[in-house]
C-alpha positions as CSV (number, residue, x, y, z in Angstrom):
1,M,235.4,75.1,36.7
2,L,232.8,75.7,39.3
3,S,229.8,75.8,36.9
4,P,228.5,72.4,35.8
5,L,229.0,71.7,32.1
6,Y,226.3,69.1,31.5
7,P,223.3,71.7,31.3
8,W,225.1,73.5,28.5
9,V,225.9,70.3,26.6
10,L,222.2,69.4,26.9
11,W,221.3,72.9,25.7
12,Y,223.4,72.7,22.6
13,L,222.4,69.1,21.8
14,R,218.7,70.2,21.9
15,K,219.4,73.2,19.7
16,A,221.2,71.0,17.2
17,R,218.3,68.6,17.2
18,N,215.7,71.4,16.7
19,R,217.7,72.9,13.9
20,L,217.9,69.5,12.2
21,V,214.2,68.9,12.5
22,F,212.8,72.3,11.7
23,E,215.6,73.9,9.5
24,N,217.2,70.8,8.0
25,F,220.6,72.1,9.3
26,T,223.2,69.8,10.7
27,V,225.4,71.0,13.5
28,K,228.8,69.3,13.6
29,E,229.5,67.2,16.7
30,H,232.8,68.8,17.4
31,R,231.2,72.2,17.8
32,V,228.9,71.1,20.7
33,V,231.3,70.7,23.6
34,P,233.5,73.9,22.8
35,S,230.3,76.0,22.6
36,A,229.0,74.5,25.9
37,L,232.3,75.1,27.6
38,L,232.4,78.8,26.4
39,E,228.9,79.5,27.8
40,A,229.7,77.8,31.1
41,R,232.8,79.9,31.5
42,R,230.8,83.1,30.6
43,L,228.3,82.2,33.3
44,Q,231.0,81.6,35.9
45,A,232.6,84.9,35.0
46,A,229.3,86.7,35.3
47,Q,228.5,85.1,38.7
48,S,231.9,86.1,40.0
49,L,231.3,89.7,39.0
50,K,227.9,89.7,40.5
51,M,229.3,88.5,43.8
52,Q,231.5,91.5,44.0
53,K,228.7,94.0,43.6
54,P,226.0,94.7,46.2
55,S,222.6,93.3,45.2
56,P,219.9,95.9,44.4
57,P,216.6,95.7,46.2
58,A,214.4,92.9,44.9
59,R,211.6,94.0,42.6
60,A,208.4,92.0,42.0
61,H,208.1,90.3,38.6
62,I,204.5,91.4,38.2
63,Y,204.5,90.0,34.6
64,Y,205.8,86.6,35.7
65,D,203.4,83.6,35.9
66,S,204.2,82.0,39.3
67,T,202.8,78.6,38.1
68,I,205.9,78.3,35.9
69,S,209.2,77.2,37.5
70,G,212.5,77.6,35.7
71,M,213.2,79.5,32.6
72,E,211.3,82.4,31.0
73,C,211.8,83.9,27.6
74,F,211.1,87.5,26.6
75,L,210.8,88.0,22.9
76,D,209.9,90.8,20.5
77,A,209.9,91.3,16.7
78,S,209.8,94.4,14.4
79,W,208.5,94.3,10.9
80,Q,209.2,97.0,8.2
81,V,206.2,97.4,5.9
82,S,208.1,99.0,3.1
83,T,210.7,96.3,2.7
84,H,209.1,93.3,4.4
85,Y,212.2,93.0,6.5
86,G,211.9,91.7,10.0
87,G,214.2,91.7,13.1
88,M,213.7,89.3,16.1
89,G,215.2,89.3,19.6
90,W,214.8,87.1,22.6
91,V,216.1,87.0,26.1
92,F,216.1,83.7,28.2
93,K,216.2,84.3,32.0
94,N,216.2,82.1,35.0
95,P,215.1,84.4,37.9
96,P,216.2,82.1,40.8
97,N,219.9,82.2,39.8
98,G,220.1,85.3,37.7
99,W,221.2,83.5,34.6
100,S,220.4,85.0,31.2
101,L,221.1,84.5,27.5
102,T,220.3,86.7,24.6
103,N,220.1,86.2,20.9
104,S,218.6,87.8,17.8
105,S,217.9,87.1,14.1
106,N,216.4,88.7,11.1
107,R,214.4,87.7,8.1
108,S,213.5,89.1,4.7
109,H,210.4,88.5,2.6
110,V,208.1,88.3,5.7
111,A,204.5,88.9,4.7
112,S,203.2,90.6,7.9
113,A,204.0,91.7,11.4
114,L,201.9,88.9,12.9
115,L,203.8,86.3,10.9
116,L,207.1,87.7,12.1
117,D,205.9,87.5,15.8
118,A,205.0,83.8,15.2
119,L,208.4,83.1,13.6
120,A,210.1,84.8,16.7
121,V,208.3,82.4,19.0
122,K,209.3,79.4,16.9
123,A,212.9,80.5,16.8
124,A,213.0,81.0,20.6
125,L,211.4,77.6,21.3
126,C,214.1,76.0,19.0
127,E,216.7,77.4,21.4
128,A,214.9,76.5,24.7
129,V,216.3,73.6,26.7
130,A,213.7,73.3,29.4
131,L,210.1,74.1,30.2
132,C,209.7,77.7,29.4
133,G,207.4,80.7,29.9
134,I,207.2,82.6,26.7
135,C,206.5,86.4,27.3
136,S,205.5,88.4,24.3
137,D,204.0,91.9,23.8
138,S,202.0,90.6,20.8
139,K,198.5,90.2,22.3
140,I,197.0,88.8,19.1
141,L,199.6,86.1,18.8
142,T,199.5,85.0,22.5
143,E,195.7,84.8,22.4
144,C,195.8,82.9,19.1
145,I,198.2,80.3,20.6
146,N,196.5,79.9,23.9
147,S,193.0,79.6,22.4
148,R,194.3,77.2,19.7
149,S,192.2,79.2,17.2
150,R,192.9,78.9,13.4
151,C,194.6,81.8,11.7
152,V,195.3,81.3,8.0
153,E,198.0,83.9,8.0
154,I,200.2,82.0,10.4
155,Q,198.7,78.5,10.5
156,S,201.8,76.7,9.3
157,V,204.0,78.4,11.9
158,L,201.4,77.7,14.6
159,R,201.6,74.0,13.7
160,D,205.4,74.1,14.1
161,I,205.1,75.8,17.4
162,S,202.7,73.2,18.7
163,A,205.1,70.4,17.5
164,I,208.1,71.9,19.2
165,C,206.1,72.3,22.5
166,T,205.6,68.5,22.6
167,S,209.2,68.1,23.6
168,F,208.7,70.1,26.8
169,D,206.8,69.0,29.9
170,F,205.1,72.4,30.1
171,T,205.2,75.6,28.1
172,S,203.2,78.8,28.8
173,F,202.5,81.8,26.5
174,K,201.9,85.1,28.3
175,F,201.2,88.6,27.0
176,I,203.2,91.4,28.6
177,S,203.3,95.2,28.0
178,R,206.1,96.6,25.9
179,S,207.5,98.5,29.0
180,F,208.5,95.0,30.4
181,N,210.1,93.9,27.2
182,L,212.7,96.6,26.5
183,E,215.7,94.3,26.3
184,A,214.2,92.1,23.6
185,D,212.9,95.3,21.9
186,S,216.4,96.6,21.7
187,L,217.7,93.4,20.2
188,E,215.1,93.1,17.5
189,K,215.6,96.8,16.4
190,R,219.3,96.3,16.1
191,S,218.9,93.1,14.2
192,L,216.4,94.8,11.8
193,Q,218.9,97.7,11.3
194,D,221.7,95.2,10.5
195,L,219.5,93.6,7.8
196,G,218.7,97.0,6.4
197,N,222.3,98.0,6.2
198,Y,223.2,94.7,4.5
199,G,220.4,95.3,2.0
200,L,221.7,98.7,1.1
201,H,225.3,97.5,0.6
202,G,224.7,93.9,-0.4
């Protein structure tokens, strides 16, 4: 295997630690290495495929904060007022090497769209393995986090976000327009639809 395995082992160990601390969920030790090995193989396969295709012209990341090196995470959330269902999606990217990882989740009994946006940030940070630039199209939430202002509606989640951030050397929260967040938008809509279908047939 050409791709190094240790970053993936570290990734899954940190995910397991975060799930234990913030969700009281224990990940079995024997699942860490197989999961890391699978992701390393996927990355190697993707890199091999990329080498066979001509590279498209480089485009400027005008939404990217150049003060951040390493990983960035694009996330989005969609809340349904009639059911209080919510879908969340996030995309981790490392621009220098073209690496990316996607995930999504859904929640029921969510009180508001802003609360769901905050929960999406918390969930993404629980999966992050290194310093990370969080990119969200929720202007209210990013301003609330960056200004450290109090917001009763989401205060408990903001405290969790702050606690998770202490495990990183540096984390940034940046507002981006929805047009730059289409991949995460697609993930959260699909996740919300899955929850709605489950609710109808469950």
